[in-house]
PyMOL Python script that loads the backbone (N, CA, C, O; Angstrom):
from pymol import cmd

cmd.read_pdbstr("""\
ATOM      1  N   MET A   1       0.854  -1.187   0.000  1.00  0.00           N
ATOM      2  CA  MET A   1       0.000   0.000   0.000  1.00  0.00           C
ATOM      3  C   MET A   1       0.888   1.234   0.000  1.00  0.00           C
ATOM      4  O   MET A   1       1.926   1.244   0.661  1.00  0.00           O
ATOM      5  N   SER A   2       0.505   2.259  -0.719  1.00  0.00           N
ATOM      6  CA  SER A   2       1.290   3.484  -0.786  1.00  0.00           C
ATOM      7  C   SER A   2       1.158   4.281   0.509  1.00  0.00           C
ATOM      8  O   SER A   2       0.232   4.084   1.295  1.00  0.00           O
ATOM      9  N   GLU A   3       2.100   5.174   0.698  1.00  0.00           N
ATOM     10  CA  GLU A   3       2.097   6.011   1.892  1.00  0.00           C
ATOM     11  C   GLU A   3       0.859   6.896   1.913  1.00  0.00           C
ATOM     12  O   GLU A   3       0.432   7.393   0.871  1.00  0.00           O
ATOM     13  N   ARG A   4       0.286   7.094   3.085  1.00  0.00           N
ATOM     14  CA  ARG A   4      -0.909   7.939   3.243  1.00  0.00           C
ATOM     15  C   ARG A   4      -0.522   9.151   4.072  1.00  0.00           C
ATOM     16  O   ARG A   4       0.266   9.036   5.011  1.00  0.00           O
ATOM     17  N   VAL A   5      -1.067  10.309   3.735  1.00  0.00           N
ATOM     18  CA  VAL A   5      -0.815  11.552   4.449  1.00  0.00           C
ATOM     19  C   VAL A   5      -2.151  12.206   4.747  1.00  0.00           C
ATOM     20  O   VAL A   5      -2.974  12.362   3.846  1.00  0.00           O
ATOM     21  N   ASP A   6      -2.381  12.590   5.992  1.00  0.00           N
ATOM     22  CA  ASP A   6      -3.609  13.283   6.361  1.00  0.00           C
ATOM     23  C   ASP A   6      -3.528  14.739   5.925  1.00  0.00           C
ATOM     24  O   ASP A   6      -2.475  15.368   6.037  1.00  0.00           O
ATOM     25  N   VAL A   7      -4.639  15.274   5.427  1.00  0.00           N
ATOM     26  CA  VAL A   7      -4.761  16.688   5.087  1.00  0.00           C
ATOM     27  C   VAL A   7      -6.011  17.220   5.773  1.00  0.00           C
ATOM     28  O   VAL A   7      -6.906  16.458   6.139  1.00  0.00           O
ATOM     29  N   THR A   8      -6.059  18.524   5.940  1.00  0.00           N
ATOM     30  CA  THR A   8      -7.211  19.151   6.569  1.00  0.00           C
ATOM     31  C   THR A   8      -7.937  19.985   5.526  1.00  0.00           C
ATOM     32  O   THR A   8      -7.323  20.790   4.828  1.00  0.00           O
ATOM     33  N   LEU A   9      -9.247  19.789   5.424  1.00  0.00           N
ATOM     34  CA  LEU A   9     -10.096  20.567   4.526  1.00  0.00           C
ATOM     35  C   LEU A   9     -11.194  21.214   5.349  1.00  0.00           C
ATOM     36  O   LEU A   9     -11.703  20.608   6.291  1.00  0.00           O
ATOM     37  N   SER A  10     -11.561  22.434   5.003  1.00  0.00           N
ATOM     38  CA  SER A  10     -12.672  23.100   5.675  1.00  0.00           C
ATOM     39  C   SER A  10     -13.964  22.775   4.937  1.00  0.00           C
ATOM     40  O   SER A  10     -14.075  23.004   3.733  1.00  0.00           O
ATOM     41  N   VAL A  11     -14.933  22.242   5.665  1.00  0.00           N
ATOM     42  CA  VAL A  11     -16.239  21.907   5.094  1.00  0.00           C
ATOM     43  C   VAL A  11     -17.317  22.352   6.069  1.00  0.00           C
ATOM     44  O   VAL A  11     -17.033  22.642   7.231  1.00  0.00           O
ATOM     45  N   ASP A  12     -18.549  22.405   5.593  1.00  0.00           N
ATOM     46  CA  ASP A  12     -19.652  22.781   6.476  1.00  0.00           C
ATOM     47  C   ASP A  12     -19.939  21.633   7.446  1.00  0.00           C
ATOM     48  O   ASP A  12     -19.537  20.497   7.194  1.00  0.00           O
ATOM     49  N   PRO A  13     -20.630  21.921   8.552  1.00  0.00           N
ATOM     50  CA  PRO A  13     -20.874  20.896   9.581  1.00  0.00           C
ATOM     51  C   PRO A  13     -21.591  19.652   9.053  1.00  0.00           C
ATOM     52  O   PRO A  13     -21.279  18.540   9.480  1.00  0.00           O
ATOM     53  N   ASP A  14     -22.537  19.817   8.141  1.00  0.00           N
ATOM     54  CA  ASP A  14     -23.255  18.654   7.618  1.00  0.00           C
ATOM     55  C   ASP A  14     -22.306  17.740   6.847  1.00  0.00           C
ATOM     56  O   ASP A  14     -22.355  16.518   6.990  1.00  0.00           O
ATOM     57  N   THR A  15     -21.445  18.338   6.033  1.00  0.00           N
ATOM     58  CA  THR A  15     -20.473  17.546   5.290  1.00  0.00           C
ATOM     59  C   THR A  15     -19.524  16.842   6.256  1.00  0.00           C
ATOM     60  O   THR A  15     -19.183  15.676   6.058  1.00  0.00           O
ATOM     61  N   ALA A  16     -19.102  17.546   7.294  1.00  0.00           N
ATOM     62  CA  ALA A  16     -18.208  16.946   8.287  1.00  0.00           C
ATOM     63  C   ALA A  16     -18.867  15.727   8.937  1.00  0.00           C
ATOM     64  O   ALA A  16     -18.218  14.703   9.147  1.00  0.00           O
ATOM     65  N   ARG A  17     -20.154  15.843   9.250  1.00  0.00           N
ATOM     66  CA  ARG A  17     -20.870  14.711   9.847  1.00  0.00           C
ATOM     67  C   ARG A  17     -20.899  13.523   8.879  1.00  0.00           C
ATOM     68  O   ARG A  17     -20.694  12.377   9.279  1.00  0.00           O
ATOM     69  N   GLN A  18     -21.154  13.814   7.613  1.00  0.00           N
ATOM     70  CA  GLN A  18     -21.195  12.742   6.621  1.00  0.00           C
ATOM     71  C   GLN A  18     -19.836  12.072   6.470  1.00  0.00           C
ATOM     72  O   GLN A  18     -19.752  10.858   6.286  1.00  0.00           O
ATOM     73  N   LEU A  19     -18.774  12.867   6.550  1.00  0.00           N
ATOM     74  CA  LEU A  19     -17.431  12.308   6.433  1.00  0.00           C
ATOM     75  C   LEU A  19     -17.035  11.501   7.663  1.00  0.00           C
ATOM     76  O   LEU A  19     -16.024  10.799   7.645  1.00  0.00           O
ATOM     77  N   GLY A  20     -17.822  11.594   8.728  1.00  0.00           N
ATOM     78  CA  GLY A  20     -17.604  10.770   9.904  1.00  0.00           C
ATOM     79  C   GLY A  20     -17.918   9.305   9.645  1.00  0.00           C
ATOM     80  O   GLY A  20     -17.461   8.429  10.379  1.00  0.00           O
ATOM     81  N   ASP A  21     -18.694   9.038   8.604  1.00  0.00           N
ATOM     82  CA  ASP A  21     -19.016   7.671   8.206  1.00  0.00           C
ATOM     83  C   ASP A  21     -17.824   7.117   7.422  1.00  0.00           C
ATOM     84  O   ASP A  21     -17.450   7.671   6.388  1.00  0.00           O
ATOM     85  N   ALA A  22     -17.228   6.026   7.911  1.00  0.00           N
ATOM     86  CA  ALA A  22     -16.012   5.476   7.308  1.00  0.00           C
ATOM     87  C   ALA A  22     -16.190   5.129   5.832  1.00  0.00           C
ATOM     88  O   ALA A  22     -15.278   5.338   5.032  1.00  0.00           O
ATOM     89  N   GLU A  23     -17.354   4.602   5.471  1.00  0.00           N
ATOM     90  CA  GLU A  23     -17.595   4.233   4.072  1.00  0.00           C
ATOM     91  C   GLU A  23     -17.651   5.473   3.182  1.00  0.00           C
ATOM     92  O   GLU A  23     -17.064   5.494   2.100  1.00  0.00           O
ATOM     93  N   VAL A  24     -18.359   6.503   3.642  1.00  0.00           N
ATOM     94  CA  VAL A  24     -18.452   7.749   2.874  1.00  0.00           C
ATOM     95  C   VAL A  24     -17.068   8.369   2.733  1.00  0.00           C
ATOM     96  O   VAL A  24     -16.673   8.791   1.646  1.00  0.00           O
ATOM     97  N   ARG A  25     -16.338   8.420   3.841  1.00  0.00           N
ATOM     98  CA  ARG A  25     -15.007   9.017   3.813  1.00  0.00           C
ATOM     99  C   ARG A  25     -14.089   8.278   2.827  1.00  0.00           C
ATOM    100  O   ARG A  25     -13.340   8.913   2.084  1.00  0.00           O
ATOM    101  N   ALA A  26     -14.145   6.965   2.819  1.00  0.00           N
ATOM    102  CA  ALA A  26     -13.314   6.176   1.906  1.00  0.00           C
ATOM    103  C   ALA A  26     -13.664   6.484   0.454  1.00  0.00           C
ATOM    104  O   ALA A  26     -12.774   6.602  -0.389  1.00  0.00           O
ATOM    105  N   ARG A  27     -14.952   6.614   0.161  1.00  0.00           N
ATOM    106  CA  ARG A  27     -15.370   6.935  -1.207  1.00  0.00           C
ATOM    107  C   ARG A  27     -14.894   8.329  -1.612  1.00  0.00           C
ATOM    108  O   ARG A  27     -14.440   8.529  -2.738  1.00  0.00           O
ATOM    109  N   VAL A  28     -15.000   9.297  -0.687  1.00  0.00           N
ATOM    110  CA  VAL A  28     -14.559  10.661  -0.981  1.00  0.00           C
ATOM    111  C   VAL A  28     -13.048  10.686  -1.194  1.00  0.00           C
ATOM    112  O   VAL A  28     -12.561  11.325  -2.127  1.00  0.00           O
ATOM    113  N   GLU A  29     -12.306   9.991  -0.332  1.00  0.00           N
ATOM    114  CA  GLU A  29     -10.851   9.940  -0.484  1.00  0.00           C
ATOM    115  C   GLU A  29     -10.468   9.348  -1.840  1.00  0.00           C
ATOM    116  O   GLU A  29      -9.580   9.868  -2.515  1.00  0.00           O
ATOM    117  N   ALA A  30     -11.128   8.272  -2.236  1.00  0.00           N
ATOM    118  CA  ALA A  30     -10.834   7.637  -3.523  1.00  0.00           C
ATOM    119  C   ALA A  30     -11.132   8.587  -4.681  1.00  0.00           C
ATOM    120  O   ALA A  30     -10.369   8.662  -5.644  1.00  0.00           O
ATOM    121  N   GLU A  31     -12.240   9.307  -4.579  1.00  0.00           N
ATOM    122  CA  GLU A  31     -12.604  10.244  -5.648  1.00  0.00           C
ATOM    123  C   GLU A  31     -11.607  11.391  -5.735  1.00  0.00           C
ATOM    124  O   GLU A  31     -11.226  11.794  -6.835  1.00  0.00           O
ATOM    125  N   LEU A  32     -11.179  11.922  -4.595  1.00  0.00           N
ATOM    126  CA  LEU A  32     -10.175  12.990  -4.600  1.00  0.00           C
ATOM    127  C   LEU A  32      -8.875  12.516  -5.234  1.00  0.00           C
ATOM    128  O   LEU A  32      -8.264  13.239  -6.021  1.00  0.00           O
ATOM    129  N   GLU A  33      -8.455  11.314  -4.896  1.00  0.00           N
ATOM    130  CA  GLU A  33      -7.243  10.769  -5.497  1.00  0.00           C
ATOM    131  C   GLU A  33      -7.396  10.610  -7.004  1.00  0.00           C
ATOM    132  O   GLU A  33      -6.477  10.915  -7.764  1.00  0.00           O
ATOM    133  N   ARG A  34      -8.543  10.137  -7.427  1.00  0.00           N
ATOM    134  CA  ARG A  34      -8.788   9.961  -8.866  1.00  0.00           C
ATOM    135  C   ARG A  34      -8.727  11.305  -9.589  1.00  0.00           C
ATOM    136  O   ARG A  34      -8.112  11.429 -10.648  1.00  0.00           O
ATOM    137  N   LEU A  35      -9.371  12.297  -9.002  1.00  0.00           N
ATOM    138  CA  LEU A  35      -9.397  13.613  -9.627  1.00  0.00           C
ATOM    139  C   LEU A  35      -8.010  14.231  -9.725  1.00  0.00           C
ATOM    140  O   LEU A  35      -7.647  14.787 -10.762  1.00  0.00           O
ATOM    141  N   THR A  36      -7.244  14.137  -8.663  1.00  0.00           N
ATOM    142  CA  THR A  36      -5.923  14.770  -8.675  1.00  0.00           C
ATOM    143  C   THR A  36      -4.951  14.022  -9.574  1.00  0.00           C
ATOM    144  O   THR A  36      -4.070  14.638 -10.173  1.00  0.00           O
ATOM    145  N   ARG A  37      -5.091  12.733  -9.676  1.00  0.00           N
ATOM    146  CA  ARG A  37      -4.211  11.971 -10.573  1.00  0.00           C
ATOM    147  C   ARG A  37      -4.417  12.370 -12.022  1.00  0.00           C
ATOM    148  O   ARG A  37      -3.461  12.389 -12.798  1.00  0.00           O
ATOM    149  N   LYS A  38      -5.611  12.681 -12.390  1.00  0.00           N
ATOM    150  CA  LYS A  38      -5.917  13.015 -13.775  1.00  0.00           C
ATOM    151  C   LYS A  38      -5.776  14.515 -14.059  1.00  0.00           C
ATOM    152  O   LYS A  38      -6.074  14.963 -15.166  1.00  0.00           O
ATOM    153  N   GLY A  39      -5.327  15.285 -13.076  1.00  0.00           N
ATOM    154  CA  GLY A  39      -5.199  16.719 -13.291  1.00  0.00           C
ATOM    155  C   GLY A  39      -6.542  17.417 -13.344  1.00  0.00           C
ATOM    156  O   GLY A  39      -6.645  18.546 -13.824  1.00  0.00           O
ATOM    157  N   ALA A  40      -7.564  16.749 -12.854  1.00  0.00           N
ATOM    158  CA  ALA A  40      -8.910  17.294 -12.931  1.00  0.00           C
ATOM    159  C   ALA A  40      -9.119  18.475 -11.997  1.00  0.00           C
ATOM    160  O   ALA A  40     -10.060  19.244 -12.190  1.00  0.00           O
ATOM    161  N   VAL A  41      -8.272  18.639 -10.994  1.00  0.00           N
ATOM    162  CA  VAL A  41      -8.447  19.749 -10.065  1.00  0.00           C
ATOM    163  C   VAL A  41      -8.350  21.070 -10.813  1.00  0.00           C
ATOM    164  O   VAL A  41      -9.187  21.953 -10.626  1.00  0.00           O
ATOM    165  N   ASP A  42      -7.333  21.211 -11.658  1.00  0.00           N
ATOM    166  CA  ASP A  42      -7.195  22.445 -12.427  1.00  0.00           C
ATOM    167  C   ASP A  42      -8.399  22.658 -13.344  1.00  0.00           C
ATOM    168  O   ASP A  42      -8.897  23.776 -13.477  1.00  0.00           O
ATOM    169  N   LEU A  43      -8.856  21.591 -13.964  1.00  0.00           N
ATOM    170  CA  LEU A  43     -10.024  21.688 -14.836  1.00  0.00           C
ATOM    171  C   LEU A  43     -11.258  22.079 -14.037  1.00  0.00           C
ATOM    172  O   LEU A  43     -12.038  22.923 -14.479  1.00  0.00           O
ATOM    173  N   LEU A  44     -11.445  21.482 -12.874  1.00  0.00           N
ATOM    174  CA  LEU A  44     -12.589  21.804 -12.029  1.00  0.00           C
ATOM    175  C   LEU A  44     -12.557  23.278 -11.628  1.00  0.00           C
ATOM    176  O   LEU A  44     -13.583  23.957 -11.675  1.00  0.00           O
ATOM    177  N   ILE A  45     -11.396  23.769 -11.237  1.00  0.00           N
ATOM    178  CA  ILE A  45     -11.270  25.176 -10.862  1.00  0.00           C
ATOM    179  C   ILE A  45     -11.609  26.070 -12.048  1.00  0.00           C
ATOM    180  O   ILE A  45     -12.310  27.070 -11.888  1.00  0.00           O
ATOM    181  N   GLU A  46     -11.125  25.723 -13.228  1.00  0.00           N
ATOM    182  CA  GLU A  46     -11.433  26.511 -14.429  1.00  0.00           C
ATOM    183  C   GLU A  46     -12.937  26.539 -14.699  1.00  0.00           C
ATOM    184  O   GLU A  46     -13.493  27.586 -15.032  1.00  0.00           O
ATOM    185  N   VAL A  47     -13.589  25.389 -14.556  1.00  0.00           N
ATOM    186  CA  VAL A  47     -15.037  25.318 -14.810  1.00  0.00           C
ATOM    187  C   VAL A  47     -15.793  26.161 -13.792  1.00  0.00           C
ATOM    188  O   VAL A  47     -16.722  26.883 -14.156  1.00  0.00           O
ATOM    189  N   ILE A  48     -15.412  26.079 -12.532  1.00  0.00           N
ATOM    190  CA  ILE A  48     -16.081  26.865 -11.493  1.00  0.00           C
ATOM    191  C   ILE A  48     -15.884  28.359 -11.752  1.00  0.00           C
ATOM    192  O   ILE A  48     -16.830  29.140 -11.652  1.00  0.00           O
ATOM    193  N   GLU A  49     -14.664  28.751 -12.084  1.00  0.00           N
ATOM    194  CA  GLU A  49     -14.398  30.167 -12.362  1.00  0.00           C
ATOM    195  C   GLU A  49     -15.177  30.650 -13.588  1.00  0.00           C
ATOM    196  O   GLU A  49     -15.703  31.763 -13.587  1.00  0.00           O
ATOM    197  N   ALA A  50     -15.254  29.827 -14.625  1.00  0.00           N
ATOM    198  CA  ALA A  50     -16.010  30.195 -15.827  1.00  0.00           C
ATOM    199  C   ALA A  50     -17.496  30.334 -15.503  1.00  0.00           C
ATOM    200  O   ALA A  50     -18.158  31.251 -15.989  1.00  0.00           O
ATOM    201  N   ALA A  51     -18.013  29.429 -14.687  1.00  0.00           N
ATOM    202  CA  ALA A  51     -19.421  29.514 -14.293  1.00  0.00           C
ATOM    203  C   ALA A  51     -19.667  30.788 -13.497  1.00  0.00           C
ATOM    204  O   ALA A  51     -20.698  31.439 -13.669  1.00  0.00           O
ATOM    205  N   GLY A  52     -18.735  31.145 -12.633  1.00  0.00           N
ATOM    206  CA  GLY A  52     -18.860  32.384 -11.862  1.00  0.00           C
ATOM    207  C   GLY A  52     -18.862  33.613 -12.747  1.00  0.00           C
ATOM    208  O   GLY A  52     -19.669  34.523 -12.556  1.00  0.00           O
ATOM    209  N   ARG A  53     -17.957  33.641 -13.718  1.00  0.00           N
ATOM    210  CA  ARG A  53     -17.916  34.782 -14.656  1.00  0.00           C
ATOM    211  C   ARG A  53     -19.216  34.878 -15.448  1.00  0.00           C
ATOM    212  O   ARG A  53     -19.750  35.969 -15.644  1.00  0.00           O
ATOM    213  N   ASP A  54     -19.720  33.737 -15.902  1.00  0.00           N
ATOM    214  CA  ASP A  54     -20.965  33.716 -16.662  1.00  0.00           C
ATOM    215  C   ASP A  54     -22.129  34.199 -15.807  1.00  0.00           C
ATOM    216  O   ASP A  54     -22.966  34.971 -16.274  1.00  0.00           O
ATOM    217  N   ALA A  55     -22.186  33.747 -14.552  1.00  0.00           N
ATOM    218  CA  ALA A  55     -23.260  34.170 -13.644  1.00  0.00           C
ATOM    219  C   ALA A  55     -23.197  35.678 -13.402  1.00  0.00           C
ATOM    220  O   ALA A  55     -24.226  36.353 -13.408  1.00  0.00           O
ATOM    221  N   GLU A  56     -22.000  36.202 -13.191  1.00  0.00           N
ATOM    222  CA  GLU A  56     -21.850  37.651 -12.999  1.00  0.00           C
ATOM    223  C   GLU A  56     -22.287  38.415 -14.244  1.00  0.00           C
ATOM    224  O   GLU A  56     -22.954  39.444 -14.142  1.00  0.00           O
ATOM    225  N   ALA A  57     -21.914  37.915 -15.408  1.00  0.00           N
ATOM    226  CA  ALA A  57     -22.293  38.570 -16.660  1.00  0.00           C
ATOM    227  C   ALA A  57     -23.810  38.590 -16.840  1.00  0.00           C
ATOM    228  O   ALA A  57     -24.348  39.480 -17.498  1.00  0.00           O
ATOM    229  N   ARG A  58     -24.492  37.615 -16.259  1.00  0.00           N
ATOM    230  CA  ARG A  58     -25.954  37.538 -16.352  1.00  0.00           C
ATOM    231  C   ARG A  58     -26.650  38.275 -15.213  1.00  0.00           C
ATOM    232  O   ARG A  58     -27.877  38.262 -15.118  1.00  0.00           O
ATOM    233  N   GLY A  59     -25.851  38.929 -14.334  1.00  0.00           N
ATOM    234  CA  GLY A  59     -26.442  39.768 -13.304  1.00  0.00           C
ATOM    235  C   GLY A  59     -26.454  39.196 -11.900  1.00  0.00           C
ATOM    236  O   GLY A  59     -26.971  39.832 -10.982  1.00  0.00           O
ATOM    237  N   LEU A  60     -25.898  38.010 -11.712  1.00  0.00           N
ATOM    238  CA  LEU A  60     -25.863  37.438 -10.380  1.00  0.00           C
ATOM    239  C   LEU A  60     -24.813  38.176  -9.550  1.00  0.00           C
ATOM    240  O   LEU A  60     -23.656  38.296  -9.952  1.00  0.00           O
ATOM    241  N   THR A  61     -25.235  38.663  -8.395  1.00  0.00           N
ATOM    242  CA  THR A  61     -24.308  39.343  -7.496  1.00  0.00           C
ATOM    243  C   THR A  61     -24.072  38.479  -6.270  1.00  0.00           C
ATOM    244  O   THR A  61     -24.801  37.516  -6.036  1.00  0.00           O
ATOM    245  N   GLU A  62     -23.066  38.816  -5.494  1.00  0.00           N
ATOM    246  CA  GLU A  62     -22.797  38.071  -4.269  1.00  0.00           C
ATOM    247  C   GLU A  62     -23.972  38.195  -3.301  1.00  0.00           C
ATOM    248  O   GLU A  62     -24.302  37.240  -2.598  1.00  0.00           O
ATOM    249  N   ASP A  63     -24.610  39.379  -3.262  1.00  0.00           N
ATOM    250  CA  ASP A  63     -25.771  39.561  -2.384  1.00  0.00           C
ATOM    251  C   ASP A  63     -26.921  38.636  -2.783  1.00  0.00           C
ATOM    252  O   ASP A  63     -27.545  38.015  -1.923  1.00  0.00           O
ATOM    253  N   ILE A  64     -27.198  38.544  -4.073  1.00  0.00           N
ATOM    254  CA  ILE A  64     -28.267  37.656  -4.552  1.00  0.00           C
ATOM    255  C   ILE A  64     -27.925  36.213  -4.211  1.00  0.00           C
ATOM    256  O   ILE A  64     -28.778  35.459  -3.741  1.00  0.00           O
ATOM    257  N   LEU A  65     -26.682  35.834  -4.450  1.00  0.00           N
ATOM    258  CA  LEU A  65     -26.253  34.476  -4.158  1.00  0.00           C
ATOM    259  C   LEU A  65     -26.399  34.156  -2.674  1.00  0.00           C
ATOM    260  O   LEU A  65     -26.871  33.077  -2.316  1.00  0.00           O
ATOM    261  N   ASN A  66     -26.000  35.082  -1.811  1.00  0.00           N
ATOM    262  CA  ASN A  66     -26.127  34.871  -0.370  1.00  0.00           C
ATOM    263  C   ASN A  66     -27.588  34.760   0.058  1.00  0.00           C
ATOM    264  O   ASN A  66     -27.919  33.946   0.920  1.00  0.00           O
ATOM    265  N   GLU A  67     -28.463  35.568  -0.534  1.00  0.00           N
ATOM    266  CA  GLU A  67     -29.889  35.486  -0.230  1.00  0.00           C
ATOM    267  C   GLU A  67     -30.461  34.136  -0.649  1.00  0.00           C
ATOM    268  O   GLU A  67     -31.225  33.522   0.096  1.00  0.00           O
ATOM    269  N   GLU A  68     -30.093  33.681  -1.833  1.00  0.00           N
ATOM    270  CA  GLU A  68     -30.580  32.389  -2.320  1.00  0.00           C
ATOM    271  C   GLU A  68     -30.069  31.245  -1.447  1.00  0.00           C
ATOM    272  O   GLU A  68     -30.811  30.315  -1.131  1.00  0.00           O
ATOM    273  N   LEU A  69     -28.797  31.323  -1.060  1.00  0.00           N
ATOM    274  CA  LEU A  69     -28.229  30.292  -0.210  1.00  0.00           C
ATOM    275  C   LEU A  69     -28.921  30.266   1.157  1.00  0.00           C
ATOM    276  O   LEU A  69     -29.217  29.194   1.687  1.00  0.00           O
ATOM    277  N   ALA A  70     -29.173  31.436   1.719  1.00  0.00           N
ATOM    278  CA  ALA A  70     -29.865  31.503   3.013  1.00  0.00           C
ATOM    279  C   ALA A  70     -31.274  30.918   2.907  1.00  0.00           C
ATOM    280  O   ALA A  70     -31.714  30.193   3.799  1.00  0.00           O
ATOM    281  N   ALA A  71     -31.976  31.230   1.826  1.00  0.00           N
ATOM    282  CA  ALA A  71     -33.324  30.693   1.626  1.00  0.00           C
ATOM    283  C   ALA A  71     -33.279  29.174   1.472  1.00  0.00           C
ATOM    284  O   ALA A  71     -34.119  28.468   2.029  1.00  0.00           O
ATOM    285  N   TRP A  72     -32.309  28.677   0.723  1.00  0.00           N
ATOM    286  CA  TRP A  72     -32.174  27.232   0.541  1.00  0.00           C
ATOM    287  C   TRP A  72     -31.899  26.548   1.868  1.00  0.00           C
ATOM    288  O   TRP A  72     -32.500  25.518   2.175  1.00  0.00           O
ATOM    289  N   LYS A  73     -30.978  27.125   2.670  1.00  0.00           N
ATOM    290  CA  LYS A  73     -30.657  26.535   3.974  1.00  0.00           C
ATOM    291  C   LYS A  73     -31.881  26.532   4.894  1.00  0.00           C
ATOM    292  O   LYS A  73     -32.127  25.551   5.596  1.00  0.00           O
ATOM    293  N   ALA A  74     -32.646  27.629   4.891  1.00  0.00           N
ATOM    294  CA  ALA A  74     -33.837  27.705   5.737  1.00  0.00           C
ATOM    295  C   ALA A  74     -34.859  26.651   5.308  1.00  0.00           C
ATOM    296  O   ALA A  74     -35.471  25.996   6.152  1.00  0.00           O
ATOM    297  N   GLU A  75     -35.038  26.492   4.014  1.00  0.00           N
ATOM    298  CA  GLU A  75     -35.980  25.487   3.503  1.00  0.00           C
ATOM    299  C   GLU A  75     -35.509  24.084   3.877  1.00  0.00           C
ATOM    300  O   GLU A  75     -36.315  23.236   4.260  1.00  0.00           O
ATOM    301  N   ARG A  76     -34.223  23.847   3.767  1.00  0.00           N
ATOM    302  CA  ARG A  76     -33.665  22.535   4.111  1.00  0.00           C
ATOM    303  C   ARG A  76     -33.855  22.235   5.592  1.00  0.00           C
ATOM    304  O   ARG A  76     -34.230  21.122   5.961  1.00  0.00           O
ATOM    305  N   ARG A  77     -33.593  23.237   6.447  1.00  0.00           N
ATOM    306  CA  ARG A  77     -33.794  23.049   7.888  1.00  0.00           C
ATOM    307  C   ARG A  77     -35.256  22.765   8.197  1.00  0.00           C
ATOM    308  O   ARG A  77     -35.562  21.904   9.021  1.00  0.00           O
ATOM    309  N   ALA A  78     -36.156  23.483   7.541  1.00  0.00           N
ATOM    310  CA  ALA A  78     -37.585  23.304   7.786  1.00  0.00           C
ATOM    311  C   ALA A  78     -38.032  21.886   7.406  1.00  0.00           C
ATOM    312  O   ALA A  78     -38.881  21.303   8.081  1.00  0.00           O
ATOM    313  N   ARG A  79     -37.468  21.337   6.340  1.00  0.00           N
ATOM    314  CA  ARG A  79     -37.828  19.977   5.916  1.00  0.00           C
ATOM    315  C   ARG A  79     -37.313  18.929   6.888  1.00  0.00           C
ATOM    316  O   ARG A  79     -37.905  17.857   7.019  1.00  0.00           O
ATOM    317  N   HIS A  80     -36.209  19.232   7.575  1.00  0.00           N
ATOM    318  CA  HIS A  80     -35.591  18.237   8.441  1.00  0.00           C
ATOM    319  C   HIS A  80     -35.953  18.422   9.919  1.00  0.00           C
ATOM    320  O   HIS A  80     -35.501  17.652  10.766  1.00  0.00           O
ATOM    321  N   MET A  81     -36.743  19.412  10.224  1.00  0.00           N
ATOM    322  CA  MET A  81     -37.143  19.632  11.622  1.00  0.00           C
ATOM    323  C   MET A  81     -38.334  18.746  11.954  1.00  0.00           C
ATOM    324  O   MET A  81     -39.249  18.609  11.142  1.00  0.00           O
ATOM    325  N   PRO A  82     -38.332  18.137  13.149  1.00  0.00           N
ATOM    326  CA  PRO A  82     -39.496  17.344  13.537  1.00  0.00           C
ATOM    327  C   PRO A  82     -40.692  18.258  13.783  1.00  0.00           C
ATOM    328  O   PRO A  82     -40.515  19.420  14.151  1.00  0.00           O
ATOM    329  N   PRO A  83     -41.892  17.755  13.587  1.00  0.00           N
ATOM    330  CA  PRO A  83     -43.092  18.572  13.820  1.00  0.00           C
ATOM    331  C   PRO A  83     -43.166  19.019  15.279  1.00  0.00           C
ATOM    332  O   PRO A  83     -42.771  18.296  16.194  1.00  0.00           O
ATOM    333  N   ALA A  84     -43.681  20.222  15.463  1.00  0.00           N
ATOM    334  CA  ALA A  84     -43.845  20.762  16.825  1.00  0.00           C
ATOM    335  C   ALA A  84     -44.904  19.951  17.561  1.00  0.00           C
ATOM    336  O   ALA A  84     -45.901  19.516  16.985  1.00  0.00           O
ATOM    337  N   ALA A  85     -44.653  19.764  18.847  1.00  0.00           N
ATOM    338  CA  ALA A  85     -45.594  18.966  19.650  1.00  0.00           C
ATOM    339  C   ALA A  85     -46.767  19.796  20.099  1.00  0.00           C
ATOM    340  O   ALA A  85     -47.657  19.289  20.783  1.00  0.00           O
TER     341      ALA A  85
END
""", "prot")
cmd.dss("prot")
cmd.show_as("cartoon", "prot")
cmd.util.cbc("prot")
cmd.orient("prot")
């Protein structure tokens, strides 16, 4: 087996909880290795940056994006909250 090195990544709490599952973590680690071996990280960054430029050109601002993200998070929390007693 090749040498393994731990790295630290910043993720949101929900993602961190999911990565606590050994099976999920193993799948994510394998996918990251696959992506970096193929040089896909640079391609992924280019695609994300291009999408950002396109969104800005179409009028998307950081404020709009933050509002949409907040609304999505609130809707997600509401779906996962148990009914009030």
